[in-house]
MMTF fields as JSON, N, C-alpha, C and O atoms, coordinates in Angstrom:
{
  "mmtfVersion": "1.0.0",
  "mmtfProducer": "UNKNOWN",
  "numBonds": 415,
  "numAtoms": 416,
  "numGroups": 104,
  "numChains": 1,
  "numModels": 1,
  "chainsPerModel": [1],
  "groupsPerChain": [104],
  "chainIdList": ["A"],
  "bondAtomList": [4, 2, 8, 6, 12, 10, 16, 14, 20, 18, 24, 22, 28, 26, 32, 30, 36, 34, 40, 38, 44, 42, 48, 46, 52, 50, 56, 54, 60, 58, 64, 62, 68, 66, 72, 70, 76, 74, 80, 78, 84, 82, 88, 86, 92, 90, 96, 94, 100, 98, 104, 102, 108, 106, 112, 110, 116, 114, 120, 118, 124, 122, 128, 126, 132, 130, 136, 134, 140, 138, 144, 142, 148, 146, 152, 150, 156, 154, 160, 158, 164, 162, 168, 166, 172, 170, 176, 174, 180, 178, 184, 182, 188, 186, 192, 190, 196, 194, 200, 198, 204, 202, 208, 206, 212, 210, 216, 214, 220, 218, 224, 222, 228, 226, 232, 230, 236, 234, 240, 238, 244, 242, 248, 246, 252, 250, 256, 254, 260, 258, 264, 262, 268, 266, 272, 270, 276, 274, 280, 278, 284, 282, 288, 286, 292, 290, 296, 294, 300, 298, 304, 302, 308, 306, 312, 310, 316, 314, 320, 318, 324, 322, 328, 326, 332, 330, 336, 334, 340, 338, 344, 342, 348, 346, 352, 350, 356, 354, 360, 358, 364, 362, 368, 366, 372, 370, 376, 374, 380, 378, 384, 382, 388, 386, 392, 390, 396, 394, 400, 398, 404, 402, 408, 406, 412, 410],
  "bondOrderList": [1, 1, 1, 1, 1, 1, 1, 1, 1, 1, 1, 1, 1, 1, 1, 1, 1, 1, 1, 1, 1, 1, 1, 1, 1, 1, 1, 1, 1, 1, 1, 1, 1, 1, 1, 1, 1, 1, 1, 1, 1, 1, 1, 1, 1, 1, 1, 1, 1, 1, 1, 1, 1, 1, 1, 1, 1, 1, 1, 1, 1, 1, 1, 1, 1, 1, 1, 1, 1, 1, 1, 1, 1, 1, 1, 1, 1, 1, 1, 1, 1, 1, 1, 1, 1, 1, 1, 1, 1, 1, 1, 1, 1, 1, 1, 1, 1, 1, 1, 1, 1, 1, 1],
  "groupList": [{"groupName": "UNK", "atomNameList": ["N", "CA", "C", "O"], "elementList": ["N", "C", "C", "O"], "formalChargeList": [0, 0, 0, 0], "bondAtomList": [1, 0, 2, 1, 3, 2], "bondOrderList": [1, 1, 2], "singleLetterCode": "X", "chemCompType": "L-PEPTIDE LINKING"}],
  "groupTypeList": [0, 0, 0, 0, 0, 0, 0, 0, 0, 0, 0, 0, 0, 0, 0, 0, 0, 0, 0, 0, 0, 0, 0, 0, 0, 0, 0, 0, 0, 0, 0, 0, 0, 0, 0, 0, 0, 0, 0, 0, 0, 0, 0, 0, 0, 0, 0, 0, 0, 0, 0, 0, 0, 0, 0, 0, 0, 0, 0, 0, 0, 0, 0, 0, 0, 0, 0, 0, 0, 0, 0, 0, 0, 0, 0, 0, 0, 0, 0, 0, 0, 0, 0, 0, 0, 0, 0, 0, 0, 0, 0, 0, 0, 0, 0, 0, 0, 0, 0, 0, 0, 0, 0, 0],
  "groupIdList": [1, 2, 3, 4, 5, 6, 7, 8, 9, 10, 11, 12, 13, 14, 15, 16, 17, 18, 19, 20, 21, 22, 23, 24, 25, 26, 27, 28, 29, 30, 31, 32, 33, 34, 35, 36, 37, 38, 39, 40, 41, 42, 43, 44, 45, 46, 47, 48, 49, 50, 51, 52, 53, 54, 55, 56, 57, 58, 59, 60, 61, 62, 63, 64, 65, 66, 67, 68, 69, 70, 71, 72, 73, 74, 75, 76, 77, 78, 79, 80, 81, 82, 83, 84, 85, 86, 87, 88, 89, 90, 91, 92, 93, 94, 95, 96, 97, 98, 99, 100, 101, 102, 103, 104],
  "secStructList": [7, 2, 2, 2, 2, 2, 2, 2, 2, 7, 4, 4, 4, 7, 1, 7, 2, 2, 2, 2, 2, 2, 3, 3, 6, 6, 3, 3, 7, 2, 2, 2, 2, 2, 2, 2, 2, 6, 6, 1, 1, 7, 7, 7, 7, 7, 7, 2, 2, 2, 2, 2, 2, 2, 2, 7, 1, 7, 7, 7, 7, 1, 1, 7, 3, 3, 3, 3, 3, 6, 6, 3, 3, 3, 3, 3, 3, 7, 2, 2, 2, 2, 2, 2, 7, 7, 1, 2, 2, 2, 2, 2, 2, 2, 2, 2, 2, 2, 2, 2, 2, 2, 2, 7],
  "xCoordList": [85.099, 85.524, 86.997, 87.731, 87.43, 88.834, 89.741, 90.765, 89.376, 90.174, 90.233, 91.284, 89.127, 89.051, 90.031, 90.779, 90.03, 90.936, 92.38, 93.249, 92.645, 94.006, 94.554, 95.704, 93.75, 94.195, 94.561, 95.498, 93.835, 94.085, 95.268, 96.112, 95.343, 96.388, 97.734, 98.76, 97.742, 99.005, 98.874, 98.935, 98.693, 98.457, 99.597, 99.348, 100.828, 101.97, 101.972, 102.525, 101.363, 101.356, 100.054, 99.853, 99.169, 97.906, 98.172, 98.987, 97.507, 97.804, 97.488, 98.086, 96.591, 96.204, 96.634, 96.106, 97.593, 98.122, 97.038, 96.969, 96.202, 95.144, 94.19, 93.85, 93.759, 92.861, 93.545, 92.934, 94.806, 95.546, 95.653, 95.625, 95.775, 95.919, 94.574, 94.491, 93.532, 92.262, 91.226, 90.201, 91.481, 90.545, 91.202, 92.383, 90.418, 90.864, 90.02, 89.321, 90.084, 89.357, 87.845, 87.109, 87.368, 85.927, 85.404, 84.303, 86.183, 85.764, 86.578, 87.69, 86.004, 86.711, 87.011, 86.148, 88.238, 88.639, 87.864, 87.705, 87.385, 86.599, 87.359, 86.776, 88.644, 89.455, 89.448, 89.352, 89.548, 89.538, 88.151, 88.017, 87.129, 85.755, 85.429, 84.853, 85.787, 85.547, 86.345, 85.833, 87.585, 88.441, 87.822, 87.734, 87.395, 86.839, 85.491, 85.156, 84.712, 83.442, 83.674, 82.869, 84.766, 85.046, 85.797, 86.056, 86.145, 86.854, 86.0, 86.52, 84.696, 83.811, 83.698, 83.135, 84.225, 84.104, 83.641, 83.935, 82.923, 82.483, 83.679, 84.593, 83.665, 84.736, 84.094, 83.161, 84.608, 84.135, 85.341, 86.394, 85.185, 86.249, 85.797, 84.653, 86.714, 86.424, 87.548, 88.724, 87.164, 88.166, 88.502, 87.768, 89.587, 90.067, 88.966, 88.783, 88.238, 87.194, 86.019, 85.416, 85.69, 84.611, 85.002, 84.173, 86.252, 86.753, 86.597, 86.091, 87.032, 86.924, 85.465, 85.153, 84.578, 83.16, 82.556, 81.601, 83.103, 82.592, 83.29, 82.669, 84.581, 85.364, 86.032, 86.743, 85.823, 86.472, 87.87, 88.324, 88.522, 89.853, 90.936, 91.648, 91.058, 92.143, 93.406, 93.344, 94.529, 95.787, 96.032, 96.261, 95.982, 96.195, 96.87, 96.603, 97.731, 98.367, 97.694, 97.578, 97.258, 96.502, 97.354, 98.279, 97.06, 96.037, 96.474, 97.664, 95.502, 95.767, 94.515, 93.48, 94.613, 93.462, 93.318, 94.304, 92.098, 91.808, 90.863, 90.108, 90.92, 89.957, 89.19, 89.774, 87.883, 87.049, 86.855, 86.358, 87.254, 87.135, 86.253, 85.751, 86.071, 85.296, 85.959, 85.292, 87.267, 88.028, 88.14, 88.822, 87.487, 87.566, 88.389, 88.518, 88.936, 89.725, 91.152, 91.77, 91.667, 93.067, 93.672, 93.045, 94.891, 95.569, 95.753, 96.242, 95.365, 95.435, 96.556, 97.38, 96.578, 97.641, 98.058, 97.238, 99.323, 99.824, 99.984, 100.028, 100.067, 100.29, 101.652, 101.818, 102.63, 103.953, 103.86, 104.44, 103.127, 102.933, 102.17, 102.529, 101.123, 100.281, 101.075, 100.941, 101.89, 102.623, 103.779, 104.333, 104.149, 105.19, 104.632, 105.389, 103.321, 102.693, 102.805, 102.718, 102.999, 103.134, 101.967, 101.778, 101.183, 100.098, 99.052, 99.22, 97.985, 96.864, 97.246, 96.762, 98.091, 98.531, 99.222, 98.962, 100.093, 100.787, 99.805, 99.945, 98.821, 97.815, 97.01, 96.798, 96.568, 95.795, 96.615, 96.089, 97.875, 98.752, 98.891, 98.828, 99.079, 99.207, 97.932, 97.997, 96.782, 95.51, 95.329, 94.953, 95.59, 95.459, 96.385, 95.978, 97.628, 98.607, 98.143, 98.223, 97.659, 97.195, 95.978, 95.902, 95.038, 93.842, 94.226, 93.732, 95.098, 95.534, 96.24, 96.104, 96.992, 97.681, 96.691, 96.951, 95.579, 94.556, 93.709, 93.43, 93.311, 92.417, 93.145, 92.542, 94.452, 95.252, 95.137, 95.763],
  "yCoordList": [120.856, 122.197, 122.214, 123.13, 121.198, 121.131, 121.057, 121.739, 120.228, 120.125, 121.456, 121.84, 122.151, 123.442, 124.428, 125.098, 124.517, 125.431, 125.0, 125.842, 123.719, 123.206, 123.577, 124.002, 123.422, 123.743, 125.212, 125.557, 126.068, 127.506, 127.93, 128.702, 127.441, 127.856, 127.236, 127.914, 125.96, 125.264, 124.285, 123.073, 124.795, 123.892, 122.93, 121.82, 123.31, 122.43, 121.185, 120.158, 121.261, 120.112, 119.32, 118.394, 119.67, 118.954, 117.528, 117.311, 116.566, 115.151, 114.551, 113.536, 115.116, 114.528, 115.441, 116.54, 114.971, 115.768, 116.042, 117.145, 115.06, 115.246, 116.355, 117.226, 116.33, 117.37, 118.731, 119.745, 118.746, 120.006, 120.651, 121.876, 119.833, 120.351, 120.723, 121.71, 119.965, 120.137, 120.975, 121.341, 121.28, 122.078, 123.354, 123.374, 124.416, 125.687, 126.062, 125.221, 127.303, 127.759, 127.721, 127.752, 127.653, 127.661, 126.34, 126.283, 125.29, 123.987, 123.561, 124.04, 122.643, 122.131, 123.271, 124.1, 123.298, 124.336, 124.167, 123.055, 125.285, 125.252, 124.593, 123.827, 124.875, 124.301, 122.773, 122.112, 122.214, 120.764, 120.2, 119.162, 120.872, 120.416, 120.34, 119.353, 121.362, 121.379, 120.27, 119.581, 120.103, 119.065, 117.68, 116.934, 117.327, 115.98, 115.811, 114.711, 116.895, 116.818, 116.563, 115.891, 117.092, 116.963, 115.678, 115.43, 114.871, 113.623, 112.639, 111.838, 112.704, 111.799, 110.42, 109.508, 110.259, 109.004, 109.333, 110.414, 108.416, 108.681, 108.771, 107.948, 109.758, 109.952, 110.111, 110.894, 109.359, 109.472, 109.605, 109.022, 110.372, 110.569, 110.046, 110.247, 109.37, 108.836, 109.202, 109.185, 109.531, 109.59, 108.143, 107.224, 107.948, 106.604, 105.731, 104.588, 106.252, 105.464, 105.184, 104.114, 106.111, 105.91, 104.853, 104.046, 104.869, 103.895, 102.484, 101.591, 102.29, 100.976, 100.55, 99.372, 101.482, 101.177, 100.734, 99.957, 101.218, 100.873, 99.682, 98.922, 99.511, 98.483, 97.485, 96.593, 97.612, 96.72, 97.206, 98.236, 96.468, 96.863, 96.3, 95.37, 96.858, 96.433, 97.167, 98.254, 96.571, 97.216, 98.364, 98.154, 99.564, 100.741, 101.812, 101.967, 102.533, 103.686, 104.912, 105.021, 105.816, 106.977, 108.233, 108.311, 109.224, 109.258, 108.467, 108.335, 107.952, 107.185, 107.219, 107.741, 106.664, 106.599, 105.204, 104.564, 104.743, 103.432, 103.591, 104.56, 102.623, 102.549, 101.243, 100.202, 101.315, 100.133, 99.444, 100.046, 98.178, 97.398, 96.18, 95.992, 95.364, 94.125, 93.204, 92.39, 93.333, 92.483, 93.074, 92.512, 94.185, 94.843, 96.119, 96.722, 96.515, 97.745, 97.509, 96.503, 98.448, 98.42, 99.77, 100.81, 99.745, 100.985, 101.847, 101.377, 103.095, 104.054, 105.064, 105.318, 105.631, 106.55, 106.143, 106.125, 105.819, 105.379, 106.563, 107.717, 106.258, 107.323, 107.969, 109.163, 107.19, 107.756, 108.802, 109.883, 108.472, 109.432, 110.657, 111.792, 110.416, 111.5, 112.444, 113.664, 111.879, 112.702, 113.484, 114.375, 113.161, 113.925, 115.183, 116.071, 115.252, 116.378, 117.657, 117.641, 118.756, 120.053, 120.989, 121.956, 120.709, 121.632, 120.942, 119.798, 121.661, 121.123, 120.831, 119.859, 121.643, 121.422, 120.067, 119.327, 119.739, 118.448, 117.293, 116.262, 117.455, 116.412, 116.185, 115.042, 117.249, 117.123, 116.439, 115.606, 116.78, 116.149, 114.658, 113.845, 114.297, 112.889, 112.118, 111.02, 112.676, 112.006, 111.815, 110.729, 112.849, 112.735, 111.654, 110.846, 111.646, 110.66, 109.245, 108.356, 109.039, 107.707, 107.272, 106.124, 108.176, 107.837, 107.508, 106.535, 108.309, 108.05, 106.708, 106.038, 106.305, 105.008, 103.845, 102.768, 104.059, 103.013, 102.951, 101.872, 104.112, 104.162, 103.998, 103.652, 104.249, 104.072, 105.162, 105.131],
  "zCoordList": [118.534, 118.87, 119.258, 118.886, 120.006, 120.412, 119.191, 119.143, 118.188, 116.967, 116.238, 115.723, 116.193, 115.521, 116.147, 115.436, 117.458, 118.166, 117.966, 117.74, 118.044, 117.872, 116.495, 116.384, 115.45, 114.093, 113.959, 113.238, 114.641, 114.536, 115.391, 114.935, 116.621, 117.554, 117.205, 117.263, 116.845, 116.592, 115.428, 115.634, 114.206, 113.073, 112.792, 112.321, 113.062, 112.776, 113.646, 113.254, 114.819, 115.722, 115.651, 116.438, 114.721, 114.6, 114.145, 113.249, 114.738, 114.544, 113.195, 112.838, 112.436, 111.157, 110.019, 109.85, 109.251, 108.139, 107.096, 106.554, 106.813, 105.826, 106.259, 105.459, 107.507, 108.015, 108.027, 107.69, 108.415, 108.474, 107.095, 106.978, 106.055, 104.69, 104.074, 103.343, 104.349, 103.641, 104.38, 103.805, 105.642, 106.423, 106.902, 107.249, 106.914, 107.449, 108.65, 109.215, 109.031, 110.217, 110.041, 111.027, 108.793, 108.532, 107.987, 107.441, 108.134, 107.636, 106.433, 106.216, 105.646, 104.476, 103.506, 103.214, 103.017, 102.067, 100.766, 100.261, 100.234, 98.998, 97.859, 97.091, 97.738, 96.662, 96.725, 95.691, 97.922, 98.107, 97.836, 97.187, 98.326, 98.126, 96.636, 96.178, 95.887, 94.443, 93.764, 92.882, 94.172, 93.587, 93.742, 92.766, 94.947, 95.15, 94.454, 94.013, 94.35, 93.629, 92.145, 91.5, 91.596, 90.171, 89.81, 88.632, 90.79, 90.5, 89.708, 88.931, 89.907, 89.19, 89.813, 89.207, 91.011, 91.752, 93.168, 93.678, 93.805, 95.178, 96.129, 96.067, 96.991, 97.969, 99.343, 99.522, 100.303, 101.687, 102.593, 102.333, 103.651, 104.623, 105.976, 106.384, 106.669, 107.99, 108.945, 108.583, 110.169, 111.228, 111.586, 111.224, 112.281, 112.626, 113.237, 112.817, 114.216, 114.881, 113.945, 114.023, 113.08, 112.119, 111.085, 110.665, 110.688, 109.723, 110.283, 109.603, 111.519, 112.163, 112.27, 112.1, 112.546, 112.641, 111.322, 111.304, 110.225, 108.896, 108.26, 107.516, 108.548, 107.862, 108.797, 108.333, 110.079, 111.023, 111.357, 110.86, 112.181, 112.639, 111.73, 112.108, 110.543, 109.672, 110.1, 110.675, 109.817, 110.179, 109.217, 108.026, 109.737, 108.906, 109.732, 110.923, 109.09, 109.698, 109.096, 107.875, 109.928, 109.458, 109.517, 110.326, 108.669, 107.63, 106.408, 106.124, 105.702, 104.491, 103.632, 104.047, 102.444, 101.564, 100.997, 100.631, 100.927, 100.353, 99.183, 99.093, 98.293, 97.207, 97.396, 97.696, 97.218, 97.41, 96.06, 95.109, 95.992, 94.76, 95.021, 96.129, 93.998, 94.172, 95.185, 95.824, 95.33, 96.258, 97.657, 98.513, 97.892, 99.194, 99.111, 98.046, 100.236, 100.29, 99.835, 100.181, 99.055, 98.643, 98.974, 98.776, 99.476, 99.834, 98.593, 97.565, 98.694, 97.596, 97.848, 96.97, 99.045, 99.463, 100.87, 101.788, 101.034, 102.342, 103.293, 102.869, 104.564, 105.55, 105.338, 105.591, 104.874, 104.597, 103.491, 103.597, 102.43, 101.337, 101.832, 101.521, 102.599, 103.097, 103.997, 103.899, 104.862, 105.827, 105.211, 105.855, 103.971, 103.27, 102.606, 102.214, 102.482, 101.791, 102.607, 103.835, 101.904, 102.565, 102.321, 103.059, 101.289, 100.97, 100.098, 99.675, 99.849, 99.088, 97.638, 97.057, 97.061, 95.678, 95.55, 94.601, 96.49, 96.466, 96.631, 95.973, 97.496, 97.706, 96.431, 96.027, 95.804, 94.573, 93.477, 92.739, 93.37, 92.379, 92.656, 91.733, 93.92, 94.293, 93.971, 93.418, 94.309, 94.036, 92.531, 92.089, 91.745, 90.285, 89.731, 88.897, 90.2, 89.739, 90.053, 89.205, 91.271, 91.682, 90.865, 90.427, 90.661, 89.879, 88.443, 87.873, 87.862, 86.483, 86.35, 85.326, 87.372, 87.308, 87.393, 86.857, 88.052, 88.16, 86.89, 86.368, 86.407, 85.251, 83.926, 82.909, 83.95, 82.74, 81.798, 80.738]
}
């Protein structure tokens, strides 16, 4: 509830750029939800504490994105890249670009 109020009252100062871009006052933005559903690959989101609970305490700066491979986790989108984003359109473009570079 505190995060919800913070996003509405002061979205520019919200601590997680990914959440600020992909969530609105009513939850996950429909445009983002549809986008990730249409990617054709499994996508999961974790808060920092949930991530550590699932993958251990790896050195990571958040928000970021990882891809799970046979060799373990590999950085997909760095926190530097994530924090430069200004809107959902830029995020979707970045995700598409990264996926295309992996899939060829």
